[in-house]
C-alpha positions in Angstrom: 28.2 -31.4 -25.5 30.8 -31.3 -22.6 30.1 -27.5 -21.9 26.2 -28.4 -22.3 27.0 -31.1 -18.7 29.1 -28.8 -17.2 26.3 -26.2 -17.0 24.0 -28.0 -15.9 26.1 -29.6 -13.2 26.2 -25.9 -12.3 22.9 -25.4 -13.0 21.6 -28.4 -10.3 24.8 -27.4 -7.5 22.6 -23.7 -8.0 20.2 -25.5 -7.3 21.0 -28.0 -4.4 21.9 -24.6 -2.8 18.7 -23.0 -3.2 20.8 -20.0 -4.6 20.0 -18.6 -8.0 22.1 -18.7 -11.0 21.9 -14.4 -10.9 21.9 -12.3 -8.3 19.0 -11.5 -6.9 19.8 -7.7 -7.1 20.3 -8.4 -10.9 17.0 -9.2 -10.7 14.2 -7.2 -9.4 14.5 -3.1 -8.0 13.9 -2.9 -4.0 11.0 -1.6 -2.5 13.2 2.2 -1.9 13.8 2.5 -5.5 10.2 1.2 -6.8 8.7 3.5 -4.8 11.2 6.2 -6.3 11.3 5.3 -10.3 8.0 3.5 -10.3 4.9 4.8 -7.7 5.5 8.4 -7.0 6.3 8.0 -10.2 3.3 7.2 -12.0 0.8 9.7 -10.2 2.8 12.1 -12.6 1.8 11.2 -16.2 -1.9 11.7 -14.8 -1.6 15.5 -16.0 -3.9 17.1 -18.6 -1.6 18.0 -21.2 1.6 16.6 -22.1 5.0 17.4 -22.2 4.6 20.1 -25.6 1.1 21.5 -23.7 -1.3 19.6 -25.4 -4.5 18.4 -24.0 -4.5 15.0 -23.2 -8.1 13.1 -24.0 -9.9 12.8 -20.6 -10.0 8.8 -21.1 -6.0 8.9 -21.2 -5.9 10.9 -18.2 -8.7 8.1 -16.7 -6.6 4.9 -17.2 -3.3 7.1 -16.3 -5.4 8.1 -12.8 -6.3 4.1 -13.0 -2.6 2.6 -13.8 -1.0 5.2 -11.0 -3.8 4.2 -8.1 -2.7 0.7 -8.9 0.3 0.9 -8.3 -0.1 2.2 -5.1 -2.3 -0.1 -3.8 0.8 -2.5 -4.5 3.9 -0.7 -2.8 2.2 2.1 -1.0 1.0 -0.5 1.0 0.9 -3.8 1.8 0.8 -5.2 -1.6 -2.5 -7.8 -0.8 -2.9 -10.5 -3.9 -3.7 -9.3 -7.3 -7.1 -10.7 -7.9 -8.0 -9.0 -4.7 -8.2 -5.6 -6.7 -9.2 -7.2 -9.9 -11.8 -8.3 -8.8 -13.6 -5.6 -6.6 -16.2 -3.6 -6.6 -17.7 -0.7 -5.3 -21.5 0.2 -4.9 -23.5 2.6 -7.2 -26.8 3.7 -5.4 -27.4 3.4 -1.1 -30.9 3.6 0.9 -30.6 6.7 2.1 -33.2 5.4 5.8 -29.9 3.8 6.4 -27.7 7.2 6.4 -25.9 6.4 9.9 -27.2 8.2 13.2 -23.7 9.8 14.3 -22.3 11.3 10.7 -22.7 14.8 11.2 -23.1 17.5 8.5 -20.5 17.7 5.7 -19.4 14.2 6.0 -20.1 11.6 3.5 -19.3 8.4 3.0 -18.7 6.0 0.8 -21.7 2.8 2.3 -21.4 -0.4 0.8 -24.7 -1.8 -0.9 -27.5 -3.2 0.8 -27.4 -7.3 -0.7 -23.3 -7.2 0.3 -23.6 -10.5 1.7 -25.6 -12.0 -0.4 -24.1 -15.1 -2.2 -23.4 -13.5 -5.6 -21.5 -11.0 -3.9 -20.2 -11.9 -0.5 -17.6 -13.2 -3.2 -15.7 -10.0 -4.3 -14.4 -7.3 -1.7 -16.8 -3.6 -2.2 -14.5 -0.4 -2.0 -15.8 1.4 0.8 -15.5 5.6 2.8 -16.1 5.4 6.8 -15.9 7.7 9.3 -13.5 6.2 12.1 -12.2 7.3 15.3 -8.4 6.6 15.4 -6.0 7.6 18.6 -3.1 8.9 16.9 -0.5 8.3 19.4 -1.5 4.0 18.8 -2.8 4.6 15.7 -5.4 2.1 16.7 -9.0 3.1 15.0 -12.6 2.5 16.3 -15.9 2.1 14.9 -19.2 0.9 14.2 -17.5 0.3 11.1 -14.9 -1.7 12.5 -17.1 -3.6 15.2 -15.5 -1.7 17.8 -16.8 1.2 20.3 -14.5 4.1 20.7 -12.9 3.7 24.2 -13.5 7.2 26.8 -11.6 7.5 28.1 -8.5 9.1 25.6 -7.7 11.2 22.9 -9.7 10.4 19.8 -10.4 12.0 16.1 -12.5 11.2 13.5 -11.5 10.5 10.7 -12.7 9.2 7.3 -10.9 6.1 6.1 -10.9 4.8 2.1 -11.3 0.5 3.2 -11.6 -2.7 1.1 -14.0 -4.7 2.7 -12.9 -8.5 2.5 -15.3 -11.1 3.2 -13.6 -14.3 3.8 -15.0 -15.7 0.5 -13.3 -12.5 -1.5 -8.8 -13.9 -0.6 -7.8 -16.7 -1.2 -7.0 -17.1 2.1 -10.2 -15.9 4.4 -10.6 -19.0 5.7 -7.4 -18.1 7.9 -8.3 -13.9 8.1 -11.7 -14.2 9.0 -13.9 -10.7 7.4 -11.1 -8.2 7.0 -11.1 -4.4 6.4 -8.0 -3.4 4.4 -7.2 0.0 5.1 -6.1 2.5 2.1 -3.1 4.1 3.4 -2.9 8.1 2.3 -0.2 9.9 2.0 1.4 13.2 0.5 2.5 11.7 -3.4 2.6 14.7 -5.7 2.0 18.8 -5.9 0.1 18.2 -1.8 -1.9 16.3 -3.9 -2.7 13.0 -1.7 -3.3 9.1 -3.2 -7.6 10.3 -1.9 -7.9 12.6 -3.7 -7.1 10.2 -6.8 -9.3 7.8 -5.8 -12.2 10.0 -4.9 -10.8 11.9 -8.0 -10.9 8.7 -10.1 -14.5 7.3 -9.0 -16.9 10.5 -8.9 -15.0 12.7 -11.2 -13.6 16.3 -10.7 -13.0 19.9 -11.5 -10.0 21.3 -13.4 -9.2 24.7 -14.9 -7.4 25.1 -17.9 -4.4 25.4 -16.6 -4.9 21.3 -15.3 -5.4 22.4 -11.3 -8.1 20.0 -9.9 -10.3 18.9 -7.4 -11.8 16.0 -7.0 -15.9 16.1 -6.3 -15.1 14.9 -3.1 -13.4 17.2 -1.5 -16.2 20.1 -3.8 -19.9 19.8 -4.9 -18.8 22.8 -6.2 -16.4 24.2 -9.1 -13.9 26.3 -7.2 -14.4 29.3 -9.3 -16.0 29.2 -13.4 -12.6 28.9 -15.0 -13.4 25.2 -13.4 -15.2 22.6 -15.6 -16.4 19.3 -14.3 -15.5 15.7 -15.8 -15.4 12.4 -16.0 -12.5 10.1 -15.0 -13.6 6.5 -14.5 -16.8 6.9 -16.2 -15.9 8.6 -18.7 -13.9 4.7 -19.6 -16.8 1.9 -18.1 -18.8 0.5 -19.7 -23.1 2.0 -18.9 -24.6 -0.5 -16.7 -27.5 1.2 -15.7 -30.9 -0.6 -15.4 -33.3 1.5 -16.8 -37.3 -0.4 -15.2 -40.6 0.2 -17.3 -42.3 2.2 -15.3 -40.2 2.0 -11.7 -36.3 3.2 -10.6 -33.7 3.8 -13.0 -30.9 1.3 -10.9 -27.5 1.4 -11.6 -26.1 -1.6 -9.9 -22.5 -2.2 -8.6 -19.8 -2.0 -10.6 -16.1 -2.6 -11.3 -13.6 -0.3 -9.3 -11.1 -0.6 -12.1 -12.3 -1.1 -15.6 -9.9 -1.9 -18.8 -10.1 1.0 -21.9 -11.4 0.1 -24.2 -14.4 -2.1 -23.7 -15.3 -0.8 -20.4 -15.5 -4.2 -18.3 -13.8 -6.0 -16.0 -9.9 -6.8 -17.1 -10.0 -10.0 -17.4 -6.5 -11.6 -14.9 -4.0 -11.7 -17.6 -4.2 -8.4 -18.6 -4.8 -7.1 -15.2 -1.5 -7.8 -14.8 0.3 -7.1 -17.3 -1.4 -3.9 -16.7 0.8 -3.4 -14.0 4.1 -5.4 -15.0 3.5 -2.0 -18.3 3.9 1.0 -15.8 7.1 -0.5 -14.6 8.7 -1.2 -17.6 7.9 2.0 -19.1 9.8 3.3 -16.4 12.6 1.7 -15.6 13.1 -0.9 -18.4 12.7 -3.7 -15.3 9.8 -6.3 -15.2 7.9 -6.3 -12.1 5.6 -8.2 -11.4 1.8 -7.6 -9.1 3.5 -11.0 -7.8 7.1 -10.3 -7.1 5.6 -7.2 -5.3 4.7 -9.2 -2.3 8.7 -10.6 -2.4 10.5 -7.1 -2.5 7.8 -6.5 0.5 8.5 -9.1 2.3 12.4 -9.1 1.8 12.5 -5.3 3.0 10.4 -6.4 5.8 12.9 -9.2 7.2 16.2 -7.4 6.7 15.0 -4.2 8.4 12.2 -5.1 10.2 13.4 -6.8 14.0 10.6 -7.4 16.0 8.5 -10.6 15.0 4.9 -9.4 15.8 5.7 -6.4 12.9 6.5 -9.5 10.5 3.6 -11.3 12.1 1.2 -8.3 11.0 3.0 -7.4 7.4 1.1 -10.7 6.6 -1.9 -10.6 7.7 -1.9 -7.6 5.9 -1.1 -9.1 2.7 -3.7 -11.9 3.5 -1.2 -14.6 4.6 0.3 -16.9 7.3 4.0 -15.8 8.4 5.0 -19.2 7.7 3.9 -18.2 3.5 5.7 -15.0 3.9 8.6 -16.4 5.2 8.6 -19.8 2.5 7.3 -18.7 0.1 8.6 -14.9 -0.3 11.6 -14.6 1.3 13.6 -14.5 -0.9 17.0 -12.9 0.3 20.0 -14.3 0.0 22.0 -15.9 3.0 24.3 -13.8 3.3 21.6 -10.6 3.8 19.3 -13.3 6.4 22.2 -12.7 9.2 23.3 -9.5 8.2 20.9 -8.4 11.3 22.3 -11.0 13.8 25.1 -10.1 12.6 24.6 -6.1 13.5 23.2 -7.3 16.7 26.8 -9.5 18.2 28.5 -7.0 17.2 26.7 -4.7 19.6 25.8 -6.4 22.2 29.5 -7.4 22.2 30.5 -3.3 22.1 28.8 -3.1 24.9 30.6 -6.1 26.9 34.2 -4.6 26.0 32.9 -1.2 27.2 31.9 -2.7 30.8 28.2 -1.8 29.5 25.6 -4.1 30.9 23.9 -6.5 28.9 20.5 -6.2 28.1 18.1 -8.5 26.8 15.9 -5.7 25.1 16.7 -3.3 22.2 18.4 0.1 23.5 15.8 2.5 24.1 16.3 5.0 21.9 15.5 8.0 24.9 17.8 11.0 24.0 18.4 11.0 28.2 19.0 7.4 28.3 22.1 7.3 25.3 23.7 9.8 27.2 23.8 7.9 30.4 25.2 4.6 28.9 27.6 7.3 26.8 28.7 9.4 30.3 28.3 5.2 32.2 31.4 4.5 29.1 32.9 7.6 29.5 33.8 6.4 33.2 35.1 2.8 32.1 38.1 4.3 31.0 41.2 5.5 32.5 42.2 8.6 33.0 44.7 9.3 29.9 42.4 7.9 28.0 40.0 10.4 29.3 42.6 13.4 27.9 42.9 11.7 25.2 38.9 11.9 24.5 38.7 15.6 25.6 41.5 16.7 22.8 39.7 15.0 20.4 37.1 16.6 21.0 38.2 20.0 21.7 
């Protein structure tokens, strides 16, 4: 009983000091490790052959595409609540009369359904591909879908981007953030393929040759050559939802973006989170849930970003307020919370001791400005100290 009482007192002290019984570093991986050990390696499992060069079933390949994409949404962009992705849908038909007037030859979009804002559909997020005008210098985006008109006084690039269209009813914190167009960030992830390549191959299918080389339907409607054959991915594991009307059109209603491989329908809540966690455990032996990934992201940005405006933007991208990010997802240790201030104070003291002017703003990263600061610091040295410095550098 004495030992039990000592343990209880120990844990009570930990709770009072807001400390965990185990170091946080022993509980999870940091963001860099998650990306290098889970997110990027997950794309390697999308290969069509095993390590023994045996062809994998198309359903297994489709499921691995889904796994890789799920982890890209949890780590290669600001992680939203997993429930938003579990209930995300996409249109499977469109009204051709609603084709955007500015759509050029060779361009294509993945539109929103015509009943997007009806009561039964507005509570879901929807995947959509739209063309926007991007300012490469500032990363500002403009376009009809975003509700903004592109300015005519600066250079803009016309680019296709994938979004998760999220009305207020489709997000837990929708009342605070309103209608969000959540950008799905793109980057190269595996063998010169980008996230968008994997996404478009997953939802539409791809051309593949016997060596495993592939190209998505999004890139080419025709096979590159006769050695490439077409394979469906998502459709190979999804239940058929086609509606055949008597003496009428064949209707393909909106479908779930991510589907369970067993029944081909929407993932159950627990199954969805468990699916993501199993991938991480398979690759690292550690337990990482979608909710935990939100803390991993918050800790990384709070540790590395000084600008509060960036942190507010991160909270917005994650679907909550900055106060929520700091109250719930900030799992830093006390010494981590003081690190940035220690660095800033040290830099300011270095400048004061060197006789340099102290600026409220952070020092410029411009090389010319840095050189001026170096010259100013050298000028503060005595002739003897300057000679010693020159000798040490020669």
